N, C-alpha and C positions, 0 to 999 in steps of 0.2 A: 777274671770275670770278663764275662763272653762282651763284644763290643757289637757295631753294628756296621754296616757299607751297605752300597748299592749293589745289585747285581749287574754291572756291565757288559757282561755276556747276550742276554735276552733284551730284546724290544722292549719288552716290558719293565721298568722300571721299578722291581720289588725291592723289596728290603730282605735283603738275606744274615742271619746270626753267623758270625765266623771270629776269628780272635784278632782281628786290624783296628785298629784305631778309627772312630769315627769320625768324620770331615765335614759334616751337618753343621756347620755354620753360616753366617752372615757375612756378605761382605756388602757394600750401600755406596754410593755414589750420589750426592746430595748437591741441589743448586738453589739456593736460599736468594731470597730478593727481599731486605730489610728496611722498608719503610717505612719512616716517623720517628727516626731514633739518630738521637745528637750525637755528631764525631765525637769518639772523647778523648781524653787527654789534651792538648795542647788546644784542641778547640774548644773548650767547654769556658765556658764564666769559672771565676775562681771559686765560685760558692755551689758550682754543681757537679757533684763528682758521681753524681747516682742519673740513670737513664734509663729509656725503657721503651719498648715499643711493640708492633708487630711483625711475624716472619709467617712471609708466602714464598712458594716454591715447591720444586718436584723431586723426586728420585728416582733413580736407576738400581736393582738389585739382584744378587743373586745369592743361591745357597750352594756353598763352595763343597762338595760330595756328593753332588745328585746327578751328574753327569748332564747337566743341562748347563753348561759353560754362555759364558756370555752374561751383560747386565740388562736382560731384554724385560724382566719385569719393571715398568712403569707405575708411580703411585704421588699422590698428593702428600705435602707437609707443610704442616701452617701452624700457629699457634700465637705464643707470644716470647719477651723477651725482658734483660734486665740487665744494667752494668753497671759495674762500679769500679771507678780508676783508682790503679794505687799511684800511679805514674804519669808523667807526661808518655811513657814508653809500654808501659802496663796495664791490663785493664784484666778484668773477668766477667764473664755472661754467664748467666744461665739463663735457659730456657723450659718452656715446658710447652710441647710439639705433639700432634696426632701424624703419624706416618703412615703412611701404606707401603706393607713390606712386601715378601715373597718371592717367588720364579713361575718362570714362565718356560714353556716348550719351545724347541726348537721350530722354526717353520716345516719344516716337515716330519709329518705326525708320526710316521713311519718307527721314525728315531725315540723319540718319547714323547709322552702323552701325559704329564701330569702339571697342574695348572693350582700355585699355592697360594693363595691371598690371604696377607698377615699382616691385621694390623695392631699397631702399637703407640700408647700413649709413652710416651720418652720425655727425661730429661738429661740436657747433656750441659754438662758443667768445664766451661773453657774458660786456657787462659790466653790472653791475646798478645802479641809481640810484637812491636811496630817495627817496624822494616825498612819506611821510607814513611818521610815529613810532607805536610801535602802545603802546595803552595798553589800559585794561579796558573802554574803549568803542567804540576803534577797532582797526582792525587793520593792521600795517604792511603796506603796497603799492611797488613798484620799477616801473622803466624800465628796460626790458632794451634793447640794440642790439651785434649782433657777425656775426660769418661762420657759415658750417656750411660743411666740407668733406661732401659724400656720394659712395659709393664704390657701384655698379649692383651687387648680387649676385646679381638674378633680372629676368627680365623676360617676358610672355607677351602677344603681340595679338592680338587674333579681330577678324574682319572677315564681316559676314555680312548678310546683310540678304533677310527671309524667305526662310531657309535656300537662299537661291540663292550663287552664285556671283558673281565680280567680274570684269566685263570692262573690259580693259585698250586702250588704245590705246596705239600707238606711241610713245616718250621716254616714258612716264608707269609712274610706279612707285609700287604699294601701300605702307602703313606697314608690312605682312606682310612683304611683300619685303626691307624697309630695314633692321628691325630689328634686322639683327646690324650692323648701322654706328652705331648711337646708341652715343652718349659714354658711357663709363665710369664720369668724373669729372664731377662737378657742386657748383658753389660756389656759393653763395646768400647775400645779404644776409637779416638778422635782425633784427627787429624785435619787440617786444612789451611785456608789463607782470604783473608776478604779485601775488595776493593771498595773505597769509602770515595761518592761520588760527588755529593755535599752533603752538608750538615744533616739532610734529611734522608739520607739514600744510602743503601752499601748493598754490595753485592757477596757472597759468597757461596765459594767452592769444601764442600768437603767430602772426605770418608770413612768409612766406619768399618771397623772390623770382630766381627763377634769376639768375646772370649769365651763365651759358652756352648755345648751344645743345643740343637736344637730338641731335642729329647735324648732322653737316658736308656739308652738299651736294658739296663737292669730293672725298669718299672713294666716292661711291656711282657707281660703273662707269656710262659711258653705255650704251644700248642701240643 
């Protein structure tokens, strides 16, 4: 089955058909501020196993394989969060977030001119493992590991170079042409950590790595 990659030998990042596996997957760095969330485990009252709150933050993303390396695409992320404690050292968190992802070209427009805005509604499910216990002089820290399902809600692809148009050769397709073949679903591996500053405020730093491709080349009609 034919796969899809980007043409690295041209200043125009068009898509070519070839037999190399595609590498068009998301990788994402996420910084979240989680206010109005009680500290889990040892800081909860004995009759309070469940907590919740809001999540606000920003992310920086790239699409691996588009030859636009670097986490230059910035976006906002926010939503709600629920927690369930299993023990003083372990709790489960489930979130519903609206996240802005995509890819942004390099500062030199001669090298790349593809700008992608991809908005997702996502639901991360994470296990949180306590690394340190909080006290008067230290803050509680947790390691996070889990997965996230995302559903694409909106996309926008811009391709331009010095205000010109894109010249395509036979059997080539631009990102804009195949944008309606983007996968609506995304499954990502999530890992990171959190620090609780108080019983009502925490900071999360996470990394996402998409397990599926941005699009399936088999679904794109031959020219």
